[in-house]
C-alpha positions in Angstrom: -5.8 38.5 9.5 -7.7 35.1 8.4 -8.7 36.2 5.1 -4.7 36.6 4.6 -4.0 33.6 6.4 -6.7 31.8 4.5 -5.2 33.2 0.9 -1.6 32.4 1.5 -2.3 28.6 2.5 -4.9 28.4 -0.8 -1.1 30.2 -2.1 1.1 27.7 -0.6 -1.8 24.4 -1.8 -1.4 25.9 -5.2 2.2 25.7 -5.7 2.7 22.7 -4.1 0.2 21.2 -5.7 1.5 21.9 -8.9 5.1 20.7 -8.3 3.6 17.3 -6.4 1.4 16.3 -9.4 4.3 17.2 -11.8 5.7 14.2 -14.0 9.3 15.6 -13.6 8.5 15.1 -9.3 7.4 11.3 -9.8 10.3 10.8 -11.7 12.4 12.3 -9.2 11.5 10.7 -6.6 11.2 7.4 -8.5 14.7 7.4 -9.4 15.2 8.2 -5.1 13.6 5.0 -4.2 15.5 2.8 -6.9 18.9 4.6 -5.7 17.7 4.0 -1.8 17.1 -0.2 -2.7 20.6 0.1 -4.7 22.3 1.9 -1.6 20.6 -1.4 0.8 22.4 -3.8 -1.6 25.8 -2.5 -1.8 25.8 -1.9 2.1 25.4 -6.1 2.1 28.8 -6.5 1.0 31.3 -6.5 4.0 34.3 -4.8 1.6 32.2 -2.6 0.3 31.0 -0.9 3.9 34.4 -1.3 5.5 35.8 0.5 2.1 33.2 3.6 1.5 31.7 3.5 5.2 31.7 7.7 5.3 30.4 8.1 1.7 27.5 5.4 2.2 26.1 6.8 5.5 26.7 10.4 3.6 24.2 8.7 1.1 22.1 7.7 3.5 21.9 11.3 5.3 21.1 12.1 1.7 18.2 10.4 0.6 16.6 10.5 4.6 17.2 14.5 3.5 15.3 14.4 0.2 12.4 12.0 1.2 12.0 14.7 4.0 11.7 17.6 1.4 9.0 15.6 -0.2 7.3 14.9 2.1 7.1 18.3 3.0 5.9 19.4 -0.5 3.3 16.4 -0.3 1.6 17.9 3.2 2.1 21.8 1.9 -0.3 20.2 -1.2 -2.7 20.0 1.5 -2.4 23.3 3.5 -5.6 24.4 2.8 -7.5 21.1 4.1 -5.2 19.7 6.5 -7.1 16.5 6.9 -7.7 15.4 3.7 -3.7 14.4 3.9 -4.3 11.8 6.3 -6.9 10.5 4.3 -4.9 9.2 1.6 -3.0 5.6 3.0 -0.2 6.0 1.2 0.4 9.3 2.9 0.0 8.0 6.3 2.4 5.5 5.4 4.8 7.6 3.8 5.0 9.7 6.7 5.0 6.9 9.7 8.3 5.7 7.7 10.1 8.7 7.0 8.7 9.9 11.2 10.5 6.7 12.4 13.5 6.9 10.8 14.0 10.0 13.3 13.4 8.0 16.4 16.2 7.3 18.4 15.6 3.6 18.9 16.0 3.4 15.0 18.6 5.5 14.9 20.7 3.9 17.6 19.5 -0.1 16.6 20.8 -1.3 13.2 18.1 -3.6 12.1 15.6 -1.5 12.8 16.9 1.1 10.8 17.3 -1.2 7.6 13.9 -2.6 7.5 12.5 0.9 7.5 15.4 1.9 5.1 13.6 -1.2 3.1 9.9 0.2 3.6 11.0 2.8 1.6 11.7 0.2 -1.5 7.7 -0.3 -1.0 6.7 3.1 -1.9 7.7 2.5 -5.8 4.2 1.1 -5.9 2.7 4.5 -5.3 4.4 5.4 -8.5 3.4 1.9 -10.6 -0.5 1.7 -11.2 -0.7 -1.8 -12.0 1.6 -2.8 -8.3 -0.5 -0.3 -6.5 -3.7 -1.8 -7.6 -2.4 -5.6 -7.0 -1.1 -4.3 -3.4 -4.6 -3.0 -3.1 -6.3 -6.5 -3.9 -4.0 -8.1 -1.3 -5.6 -6.3 1.3 -9.3 -6.4 0.4 -8.6 -10.1 -0.3 -7.9 -10.4 3.8 -11.2 -11.2 5.1 -11.7 -13.7 2.7 -8.2 -15.2 3.2 -8.9 -15.4 6.9 -12.1 -17.6 6.0 -9.9 -19.8 3.7 -7.5 -20.7 6.4 -10.0 -21.2 8.9 -11.5 -23.9 6.7 -8.5 -25.4 5.2 -7.5 -25.6 9.2 -10.5 -27.7 9.8 -9.8 -29.8 6.7 -6.0 -30.4 7.5 -7.1 -31.1 11.3 -9.7 -33.7 10.1 -7.8 -35.4 7.5 -4.9 -35.3 9.7 -6.5 -37.2 12.9 -8.1 -39.7 10.4 -4.4 -40.5 9.1 -2.8 -40.4 12.4 -5.9 -43.5 13.6 -5.7 -45.3 10.5 -1.5 -44.9 9.4 0.5 -44.3 12.6 1.2 -47.6 13.3 2.4 -48.5 9.9 3.9 -45.0 8.9 5.1 -43.4 12.3 7.1 -41.2 10.2 4.4 -39.3 8.3 1.6 -40.2 10.9 2.9 -40.8 13.7 1.7 -37.5 15.6 -1.0 -35.1 14.9 1.4 -32.3 13.9 3.3 -34.7 11.3 0.3 -35.7 10.0 -0.6 -32.1 8.9 2.7 -31.3 7.7 2.4 -34.3 5.7 -1.0 -33.5 4.4 -0.1 -29.9 3.9 2.7 -30.9 1.7 0.3 -33.0 -0.1 -2.0 -29.6 -1.1 0.9 -28.6 -3.5 0.6 -32.3 -4.8 4.4 -32.4 -4.1 5.0 -36.4 -3.2 1.6 -37.1 -4.0 2.7 -40.6 -6.1 5.1 -41.8 -3.0 2.2 -41.1 -0.2 -0.4 -43.1 -2.6 2.0 -45.9 -3.0 2.6 -46.0 0.1 -0.9 -46.0 1.1 -1.6 -48.7 -1.0 0.7 -50.9 0.8 -1.5 -50.4 4.2 -5.0 -51.0 2.0 -6.6 -50.4 -1.1 -9.0 -47.7 1.0 -6.5 -45.2 1.5 -6.7 -44.1 -2.7 -10.5 -42.7 -1.0 -8.4 -40.9 1.9 -5.9 -39.5 -0.6 -7.8 -38.8 -3.2 -10.8 -37.1 -1.5 -8.1 -35.3 0.2 -6.7 -33.9 -3.2 -10.1 -33.1 -4.2 -10.8 -30.8 -1.5 -7.8 -29.5 -0.6 -5.6 -29.1 -3.8 -9.1 -28.7 -6.3 -11.5 -26.6 -4.4 -9.4 -24.8 -1.7 -7.2 -23.7 -4.0 -9.6 -22.5 -6.7 -11.7 -20.7 -3.8 -8.5 -19.1 -2.9 -8.1 -17.8 -6.3 -11.7 -16.7 -6.8 -11.1 -14.3 -3.6 -7.8 -12.8 -4.8 -9.1 -12.3 -8.4 -12.2 -10.7 -7.1 -10.5 -8.6 -5.0 -8.1 -7.8 -7.7 -11.4 -6.6 -9.7 -12.3 -4.3 -6.7 -8.7 -2.6 -7.0 -9.1 -2.1 -10.3 -12.3 -0.7 -10.1 -11.4 1.8 -7.2 -8.1 2.9 -9.1 -10.0 3.7 -12.3 -12.8 6.3 -10.1 -10.0 7.9 -8.3 -8.0 8.4 -11.7 -11.1 10.3 -12.9 -11.7 12.3 -9.8 -10.7 15.9 -11.0 -10.0 17.9 -7.6 -11.8 21.1 -7.7 -8.8 23.6 -6.9 -9.2 25.7 -4.3 -7.2 29.0 -3.9 -8.8 30.6 -1.7 -10.8 30.2 1.7 -14.5 31.3 1.9 -14.0 34.4 4.0 -12.0 35.7 0.8 -14.5 34.3 -1.5 -16.8 36.3 0.1 -15.3 39.3 0.4 -14.6 39.2 -3.2 -18.1 39.3 -4.0 -18.7 42.3 -1.9 -15.9 43.7 -4.0 -17.9 42.6 -7.2 -21.1 44.0 -5.9 -19.8 47.4 -5.1 -18.2 47.6 -8.5 -21.7 46.9 -10.1 -23.4 49.6 -7.6 -20.5 51.9 -8.7 -20.8 51.4 -12.2 -24.7 51.8 -12.4 -24.4 55.2 -10.2 -22.1 56.1 -13.1 -24.1 55.1 -16.1 -27.3 56.8 -14.4 -25.5 60.2 -13.8 -24.4 60.1 -17.8 -28.0 59.1 -18.4 -28.9 62.5 -16.4 -26.4 64.6 -18.1 -27.0 63.6 -21.4 -30.7 64.8 -21.0 -31.3 68.7 -22.7 
């Protein structure tokens, strides 16, 4: 019984895998995602929602049914090894988005439902390798980005305190408190309004040029280039990971271990039978 179950699972997985791995399947799912995005855009127009409420609702149910069939086919492709389905982050993401759409709290809350439908649009990255690389790179750059944020916050705090000490009385609008000074300096990191800030500082003291020059050096050049380096390094790692995955060719599994053992036994028995037949023919052919 277990052997038959293993053979059935292998056959289902093989058939589903052929469908899921086909180019036509990817094109159909991608078109469904684009259509879902277009439907979300149409629903932002109050007139269209009022005049076409029933057709739009029907279209949403059809999209949900199509995505359900898709995830069932993807799960069936792993029927012979169910644990491998959850090792793919995209499968987990797709399953979570679909499952949450059936939850009562999501069906009753229009805002949550729209956010879940919007999450389906992100699934388009699964069918666009370059976009998938960028998303993976963003995820890999998070640890380095956290370090960058901590260093940037420390730099802003130190320079905001110095700015409050020296400029609070002369320019309370921009440096009257720690929060205002930090906001002013945060905008200066983008070099927006740097000329006006330097001219206002020179009216207070010539030494303010050292303050602004050092902050721009550390904030705009050093920190920003550090962030760019982190992102580029993560992008390279993501590209190598994606290339490694594409080079892997999974070995087809159409039968369970028990079925393979049974097949070997049958082949061995057939060889023994052939040997007996050859031995009998040899004896009969002797004079």
